[in-house]
Chimera marker file (.cmm) of the C-alpha trace (Angstrom):
<marker_set name="trace">
<marker id="1" x="19.948" y="12.791" z="-18.439" r="1" g="1" b="0" radius="0.5"/>
<marker id="2" x="17.461" y="9.918" z="-18.558" r="1" g="1" b="0" radius="0.5"/>
<marker id="3" x="14.270" y="9.800" z="-16.545" r="1" g="1" b="0" radius="0.5"/>
<marker id="4" x="14.419" y="7.336" z="-13.684" r="1" g="1" b="0" radius="0.5"/>
<marker id="5" x="10.691" y="6.644" z="-13.366" r="1" g="1" b="0" radius="0.5"/>
<marker id="6" x="8.737" y="4.125" z="-15.353" r="1" g="1" b="0" radius="0.5"/>
<marker id="7" x="4.998" y="3.972" z="-16.023" r="1" g="1" b="0" radius="0.5"/>
<marker id="8" x="4.284" y="1.779" z="-12.987" r="1" g="1" b="0" radius="0.5"/>
<marker id="9" x="6.203" y="4.177" z="-10.728" r="1" g="1" b="0" radius="0.5"/>
<marker id="10" x="4.269" y="7.161" z="-12.065" r="1" g="1" b="0" radius="0.5"/>
<marker id="11" x="0.965" y="5.363" z="-11.570" r="1" g="1" b="0" radius="0.5"/>
<marker id="12" x="1.765" y="4.469" z="-7.962" r="1" g="1" b="0" radius="0.5"/>
<marker id="13" x="2.906" y="8.012" z="-7.194" r="1" g="1" b="0" radius="0.5"/>
<marker id="14" x="-0.227" y="9.544" z="-8.689" r="1" g="1" b="0" radius="0.5"/>
<marker id="15" x="-2.449" y="7.091" z="-6.789" r="1" g="1" b="0" radius="0.5"/>
<marker id="16" x="-0.725" y="7.968" z="-3.513" r="1" g="1" b="0" radius="0.5"/>
<marker id="17" x="-1.232" y="11.665" z="-4.220" r="1" g="1" b="0" radius="0.5"/>
<marker id="18" x="-4.922" y="11.040" z="-4.911" r="1" g="1" b="0" radius="0.5"/>
<marker id="19" x="-5.220" y="9.137" z="-1.623" r="1" g="1" b="0" radius="0.5"/>
<marker id="20" x="-3.675" y="12.079" z="0.241" r="1" g="1" b="0" radius="0.5"/>
<marker id="21" x="-6.169" y="14.392" z="-1.458" r="1" g="1" b="0" radius="0.5"/>
<marker id="22" x="-9.104" y="12.167" z="-0.506" r="1" g="1" b="0" radius="0.5"/>
<marker id="23" x="-7.894" y="11.941" z="3.104" r="1" g="1" b="0" radius="0.5"/>
<marker id="24" x="-7.690" y="15.729" z="3.235" r="1" g="1" b="0" radius="0.5"/>
<marker id="25" x="-11.121" y="16.166" z="1.665" r="1" g="1" b="0" radius="0.5"/>
<marker id="26" x="-12.796" y="13.840" z="4.180" r="1" g="1" b="0" radius="0.5"/>
<marker id="27" x="-10.944" y="15.345" z="7.146" r="1" g="1" b="0" radius="0.5"/>
<marker id="28" x="-8.858" y="12.288" z="8.004" r="1" g="1" b="0" radius="0.5"/>
<marker id="29" x="-5.677" y="14.361" z="8.013" r="1" g="1" b="0" radius="0.5"/>
<marker id="30" x="-5.822" y="17.845" z="9.476" r="1" g="1" b="0" radius="0.5"/>
<marker id="31" x="-3.845" y="21.033" z="10.007" r="1" g="1" b="0" radius="0.5"/>
<marker id="32" x="-0.061" y="20.908" z="9.628" r="1" g="1" b="0" radius="0.5"/>
<marker id="33" x="0.076" y="17.289" z="8.479" r="1" g="1" b="0" radius="0.5"/>
<marker id="34" x="-2.446" y="18.058" z="5.739" r="1" g="1" b="0" radius="0.5"/>
<marker id="35" x="-0.390" y="21.016" z="4.516" r="1" g="1" b="0" radius="0.5"/>
<marker id="36" x="2.856" y="19.036" z="4.502" r="1" g="1" b="0" radius="0.5"/>
<marker id="37" x="1.395" y="15.965" z="2.784" r="1" g="1" b="0" radius="0.5"/>
<marker id="38" x="-0.548" y="18.093" z="0.309" r="1" g="1" b="0" radius="0.5"/>
<marker id="39" x="2.515" y="20.036" z="-0.760" r="1" g="1" b="0" radius="0.5"/>
<marker id="40" x="4.603" y="16.876" z="-0.950" r="1" g="1" b="0" radius="0.5"/>
<marker id="41" x="1.941" y="15.196" z="-3.078" r="1" g="1" b="0" radius="0.5"/>
<marker id="42" x="1.820" y="18.164" z="-5.472" r="1" g="1" b="0" radius="0.5"/>
<marker id="43" x="5.586" y="18.256" z="-5.889" r="1" g="1" b="0" radius="0.5"/>
<marker id="44" x="5.781" y="14.517" z="-6.479" r="1" g="1" b="0" radius="0.5"/>
<marker id="45" x="2.938" y="14.527" z="-9.006" r="1" g="1" b="0" radius="0.5"/>
<marker id="46" x="4.369" y="17.447" z="-10.974" r="1" g="1" b="0" radius="0.5"/>
<marker id="47" x="7.837" y="15.904" z="-11.017" r="1" g="1" b="0" radius="0.5"/>
<marker id="48" x="6.299" y="12.624" z="-12.137" r="1" g="1" b="0" radius="0.5"/>
<marker id="49" x="4.359" y="14.306" z="-14.930" r="1" g="1" b="0" radius="0.5"/>
<marker id="50" x="7.408" y="16.098" z="-16.323" r="1" g="1" b="0" radius="0.5"/>
<marker id="51" x="9.627" y="13.028" z="-15.676" r="1" g="1" b="0" radius="0.5"/>
<marker id="52" x="12.131" y="14.940" z="-13.574" r="1" g="1" b="0" radius="0.5"/>
<link id1="1" id2="2" r="1" g="1" b="0" radius="0.2"/>
<link id1="2" id2="3" r="1" g="1" b="0" radius="0.2"/>
<link id1="3" id2="4" r="1" g="1" b="0" radius="0.2"/>
<link id1="4" id2="5" r="1" g="1" b="0" radius="0.2"/>
<link id1="5" id2="6" r="1" g="1" b="0" radius="0.2"/>
<link id1="6" id2="7" r="1" g="1" b="0" radius="0.2"/>
<link id1="7" id2="8" r="1" g="1" b="0" radius="0.2"/>
<link id1="8" id2="9" r="1" g="1" b="0" radius="0.2"/>
<link id1="9" id2="10" r="1" g="1" b="0" radius="0.2"/>
<link id1="10" id2="11" r="1" g="1" b="0" radius="0.2"/>
<link id1="11" id2="12" r="1" g="1" b="0" radius="0.2"/>
<link id1="12" id2="13" r="1" g="1" b="0" radius="0.2"/>
<link id1="13" id2="14" r="1" g="1" b="0" radius="0.2"/>
<link id1="14" id2="15" r="1" g="1" b="0" radius="0.2"/>
<link id1="15" id2="16" r="1" g="1" b="0" radius="0.2"/>
<link id1="16" id2="17" r="1" g="1" b="0" radius="0.2"/>
<link id1="17" id2="18" r="1" g="1" b="0" radius="0.2"/>
<link id1="18" id2="19" r="1" g="1" b="0" radius="0.2"/>
<link id1="19" id2="20" r="1" g="1" b="0" radius="0.2"/>
<link id1="20" id2="21" r="1" g="1" b="0" radius="0.2"/>
<link id1="21" id2="22" r="1" g="1" b="0" radius="0.2"/>
<link id1="22" id2="23" r="1" g="1" b="0" radius="0.2"/>
<link id1="23" id2="24" r="1" g="1" b="0" radius="0.2"/>
<link id1="24" id2="25" r="1" g="1" b="0" radius="0.2"/>
<link id1="25" id2="26" r="1" g="1" b="0" radius="0.2"/>
<link id1="26" id2="27" r="1" g="1" b="0" radius="0.2"/>
<link id1="27" id2="28" r="1" g="1" b="0" radius="0.2"/>
<link id1="28" id2="29" r="1" g="1" b="0" radius="0.2"/>
<link id1="29" id2="30" r="1" g="1" b="0" radius="0.2"/>
<link id1="30" id2="31" r="1" g="1" b="0" radius="0.2"/>
<link id1="31" id2="32" r="1" g="1" b="0" radius="0.2"/>
<link id1="32" id2="33" r="1" g="1" b="0" radius="0.2"/>
<link id1="33" id2="34" r="1" g="1" b="0" radius="0.2"/>
<link id1="34" id2="35" r="1" g="1" b="0" radius="0.2"/>
<link id1="35" id2="36" r="1" g="1" b="0" radius="0.2"/>
<link id1="36" id2="37" r="1" g="1" b="0" radius="0.2"/>
<link id1="37" id2="38" r="1" g="1" b="0" radius="0.2"/>
<link id1="38" id2="39" r="1" g="1" b="0" radius="0.2"/>
<link id1="39" id2="40" r="1" g="1" b="0" radius="0.2"/>
<link id1="40" id2="41" r="1" g="1" b="0" radius="0.2"/>
<link id1="41" id2="42" r="1" g="1" b="0" radius="0.2"/>
<link id1="42" id2="43" r="1" g="1" b="0" radius="0.2"/>
<link id1="43" id2="44" r="1" g="1" b="0" radius="0.2"/>
<link id1="44" id2="45" r="1" g="1" b="0" radius="0.2"/>
<link id1="45" id2="46" r="1" g="1" b="0" radius="0.2"/>
<link id1="46" id2="47" r="1" g="1" b="0" radius="0.2"/>
<link id1="47" id2="48" r="1" g="1" b="0" radius="0.2"/>
<link id1="48" id2="49" r="1" g="1" b="0" radius="0.2"/>
<link id1="49" id2="50" r="1" g="1" b="0" radius="0.2"/>
<link id1="50" id2="51" r="1" g="1" b="0" radius="0.2"/>
<link id1="51" id2="52" r="1" g="1" b="0" radius="0.2"/>
</marker_set>
């Protein structure tokens, strides 16, 4: 099976995950939303890194 993500896609995904992390760090997103977005960001970044 071929990977469906290119370099630009991976870069955008990683940048979005970093933005979520920064928002969490500075308290812009809180509680349940922070947990959901944080977990989603981790899953997306790991799948992007391994090209799944």
